[in-house]
Phi, psi and omega in degrees: 000139179296162182293331174242126182288120176279116183255148173240140185201162170267147182297142173041067186218150177303324179288352174259312187294319182293311177298321179296318178296321179295320177296318178299314180299326180278355180072024180266125177291143180211165176213153175281114181267339182200140176224139180216144178277354180228153184295326179301319178294321179295316179295322178298318178294324178295315179297326179280359179058042178281349180165194180248162175215154175262113180218170171277165177278000180294125179061035179295124182283161176300143178090357178243130183246153176272131175272119181300136181303129176086335184272348185258000184082004179260152180289154174290152178257153180291162176292142180259131178261132177255142177224141177252118182253146175218155184279323186275144173286320176245089183293153178294165180300316177299323179293321177297320178295315178300315178301316180296317179295319179297313180299315179299316180298318179293318179298325179285331187267329187269145177292154180266000000 
């Protein structure tokens, strides 16, 4: 691992602040090596091995690998909580169906 961890991140985002805070708590020097406002740019930088990023494994593209917690010399990241928000108290039937589909897709994709 380089002496300074090259990080890739989206500006002002939970996926940026938590990994940076974890590196700080671990006393590991780091620098922003790449920043992008969109996930496609971040994945391209990951495939090019310009640095590391903190993301979920959900929809991980080909060519990007997960670094196992603890085995890479990097600190573990906190658990991420997901919430589904909606405007209506009594959502319409299509909205209820969409909510159900989103939950099912996440339950199938995320580790338990």
